[in-house]
C-alpha angles and dihedrals in degrees: 000000000000117000120189122194123191110206131026113212122092104324098036097048092045090050093047093047092048091046093053094048089054097044120028093184104049120110105238121188120182118198120204126172094200125069093240134066137179100024135152105249091184088061099056096093088055092050090051094051090042091238080122105049114225137000093259087066091073094041107091095183129001113222088255095051092045093047092051096042097052102021092243129150100237112195107189119183088027115122122203107226102181143012118209109189095178091071096018095244141140129207113210140175128218098225093203097052099021090228114151118213142166134240128194119208142183096207131018132201117194112206100156093148125204137296133219115265106246109191118202095253114166111255093029089130091066117113122259095038107120142161122218117225108114138038089253088056088052091049088053093050093047092050092052090052093044099042108026099038100218115195104198126039123196118199117203108206130031101220128118096293095040093055095042087052091051086064094045095051090048086052086053093054098254129139107241136211127174122205115198127177095208124072094251141027123254105028088198085078135063117261090254095054094042089056089062089055090048094053089050091049091052090049086057090054094251109152110226117202099184132179088026127102130204118267097178149339115240132199147099110272090325132047113271103166144002117232115207130213090254090054099259118147114215113191117226138145092193124049127188115198106213100156093134139272137269129210118264098235103141094106095047094045093049088051091055097255114153120251122211134231092274094054092252125110112289113236138171125228090279088054091246117153127214088272120077117255092004118112132180133204143167130028091344093058135070127238131192127258104238092210104046100023090227126131111272132192113197112155103215129145093230090059093044092055091050095047091046094053087048093054093043089053095049099045085061094053099273129139102223121152132205101202099186146271143277095209090243112172137160130192135176116233110184104298095349131087109209118197141164141174137185123001132346115227089252089051092050093052092049088054095050100263120136096222132209119195124207118195124196133183108198145147130256095236145002117309099236090062119083130251095039116184134190126251126199112204130183125182127191118208135187100243091210097056102017089230119146112246102167144012141177127196129190126181147116095254133018100020090116094054094049097047090049088056093044093048091050090048091053093047091049 
C-alpha cells in the first residue's frame, strides 16, 4: 500500500504516525512545502519573546527525526501542484531543484492547513509587516526584534494570536497597540466577557483601538505608522497581521473535491472526502458542531491532531470516527487564562435555542487559604431542557480546570 500525505504539521504528522503504527509495511510519503514539520504553532509567541528558550523547543520532531522514528519518506520543501483522482496520482515540485515529478498513491490524506488572511491594504509591501503562522514567520519576527530594534508594535486583529503576541511584544520591551475592526477583542467570547479582557489589557498598557479598521500602512521603506479608517494614526515600526486565517483548499477544489458550507473541505466522520480513497484532516477540513449538528470550521491544533489520527487509522483499514467538536479553547493573555466551550448565547439564538445565561463571580479556592484570585464564569443553557450548551471562564487561576469540567458536562 502507498499512502501519500500532503502537509506535515499537526494533522499530517498525526496521520502519518497513526498509519505507520497500524501498517508496518506501507510506503508512506509526506509532502511539505515548508522546511519544518511537526511544530507547536501555539508556542510561537513564547519563542519570539524568549519565554521559551530556543527554536528547537517548539519543534516536536525535525524532518530527519520523524522520518527515522516512523520509517516515513519526508519530503520537505516539496510542493504538491496537482491531484489527479482518476489515476490516483500527484504532481509535485522540489522547490530546491525546481524538478517536477509524479507520485502514484493508493490512499491520499490532504492536510494542507490554513493560511493567514492578507488583505490588499495599501502599504503592505513595506518592511517589518509580517504574519505569524509558521516557525519561519516566527524566525522573521524574532530577527526584526533582535536586529532592527523596533520600539513600537502594532497588532492588526484582536483574536487569539493577536492578543497572545501583545504579551510577547511587551515581554520583548516594545510599546504595543492593537487595532481591531470589531467593537470588542476576542470574538469567540460574549461582549461582556471580552470587556474583562480589554480592562486587563489596558492595565498592562496595551493601547486598544477598537471598532476601527486599517485603511493603509505608511512609511519610507519600512512601516512607520498604521492609519485607521477613522483617520487615526497609530505609530509602529513593527506590524503583526493577525486578522485571521482561511483554509488552504485550492488543491482539493481543483481536483473536484467537494467543499463544505464553511469553505473548508467537506468530510464525513471517517474523514473521507467526496472522492474515493481521498481523506482530509486539520485546518483545511470541516468538522461538525456537536450541539447544533451543523458543519463547523474551527482551526485548532487539538482538532487537527484528532482528525489526523482518525484519517491515519482509516486509510489503513480502521473504523475510527471523529464525531465533532465543541469549539473548546483556552489561551493565556498576560495574567489571565481565557477559555470557552460550546455556544455563545448569540450562537444559541441563531440556532433556534431559547437561551438562558447564568453569570457567576467567584474565587479559585477557599477564602481561608492565601493568594485568592477572582474567576468570572458564564454558562449558557437551553431554557426548554435546562441543559448546559455553552460556557466561558476567565481568571488568573483555575480557568482550565473549570472549562474542562464544563466541556465534559456538555459533551455528556
